[in-house]
N, C-alpha and C positions, 0 to 999 in steps of 0.2 A: 782558752785560746784568746789571744789578745788580738784585738782589731787594730789594723793599721790605719792610721789617719793620714790621708794625703792632702796636701794643700791644693788649691785650685790649679796652679800652674802644673804641678806634678800630675794631677789627675788628668789634665788636658794632654800632656805628653803621653801618658799611659794609653789613654783612649785613642789618640792618633796612631800610636804604635800598634795597638791591637787592630785598628781598622786597616792599617798598612799591611800587617801580617795576614789578616783575613783577605784583603784584596789580592795579595800575592798568591795565596793558597787557591782562591777562586779562579784567578787568572790561569794558573798552572792546570787546574782541573778542567777548565773550559777550553784550553788550548788543544788538547788531544781530540776531543769530539769536533771542535771547529775545524781542525786540520783534516780529520776524516771526512767531514761534510764537504769541504772544498775539494778533496781528492775524489769523492763520489760524484760531485758535479762534473769535474773534468772527465772522469770515466764515462759518465753518461753522454757528454758531448761527443767523445771519441766513439762510443758505441753507436750513437745515431749516425755519425759520419760513415762508419763502416757499414751500417745497415743500408744507407743510401747507395754506397758503392756497390754492395752486393746486389741490391735491387736493380741498379743500372746494368751490372754485368749479367744478371738474369734476363733482363729484357733484351740485351744484345745477343745473348746466346739463343734465346727463343727466336729472335729475328733470323739469326744465322741458320737455325734448324729449319725454319719455314722455307728459307731460300734453298737449302739443301734438299728438302722434301719436294719443292717445286722442280728443282733441277732433276732429281731422280725420276719424278713423274714424267717430265718431258722425255727423258732418256728411255724410259720404259715404253712410252707411247710411240717414240720414233722407231723402236724395234731394234733387234740385234743385227739386222742385215743392212743397216745404213752404211753407205760408202760415200765419203765426202767427194771423191773424184767423180763418181757417177752422178751425184746430186748436182755439182756445179756444171758438169758437162751437159746434163739435161737442160739446165737453164740457158746455157750458151746456145744450144741447138734450138730451143724454143724461141729465143730472141734473134735467131738468124745470124749470130756472130761467129759461129764455128766455121762457116763457109768463108768468112771474110778474114781468116787468119788468126782467130783467137787460139791461143795455146794453153794447154794445161799440162802440168807436170807434178808428179807426186814428189814431195820433199822427203829425202831419206833421213835427214837429221831433225828429230822432233824434240821439243823441250821435255817431253814425257813419253814413255812407251804407251801410255793410255790415250795419247792424242794423235790425230791424223792431220797432216799439213798438205795443202795443195797450193801450188803457185799458178796463178792465172795471168796470162799476158794478153792484152788487147792492143790492137793497132788501128789507128784512124777512126776511133769511135767518137760520136758526139757526146757532149756532156749529158744530154738527155738519155742516150743509150746506156751510158755508164751508171747513171742514177737508176734506171730501170733494172739493170742487172743487179745492182747492190740491193735494190728494194726487193727483187724476187728472191735473192739469197736470204735476206733477213725476214721476209714475210712469212715463210714457213717456220714452224717451231722446231727446227732441226738442230738447234744448238750450234750454229756456225757463227764464227766471229772473225773479223779482220784481224789477223795477227800482225801483219806489217805491210806498209805501202812502200815498195822499193823505188818506184819510178812513176811520176805523173808529169808528162811533158807534152808540148804541142807536137803534133805529127809533122814530118818533114814537109809534106805538101800543104801545111797550114790548114788542113781541112779535118780537124778532129784532134783527138788526144791519143797518146800512147801511154799505157800504164802497165805496171807489173805489181801485183799484190798477192799476198799469201794469206790463205784462210786456214783456220784451225777449228777442229771439232773433236769432241770425245769419240773414241772408237766405239763401235756398236757391239 
């Protein structure tokens, strides 16, 4: 076999060509794993983000469950015989407002069949008396809330307030 003799310039061109071919081959071989590495990084970032979202959702749901458990506990402690009309009527009697024209009426239209509504009307009450009544309603853990305040105006004799408000509570 005969040996090929290359001159200096030819040898340089062949070496540069081989280096170029080798670089292209290595570049092509490295591209796939590099692309997979970058994709894995992106997947890891997305997975961490999803994990944080799920953990936030878990904490939110746990908080909601605690609130629901507290609500159910109050409902059990209140007893099944609770009547919103009787409860508010008792407070008005205790505060001496029933004799002064306070009115109570059970609302027939409720936002839910599981909820009871009672409309309370007060005439000529002082702000202090109104606050006392509201405090007494909310002081007990009877799950009563103000549903709407229909009217709050000065009394015609300018000695107090007239108000009409509706309270709501889960049925017992």
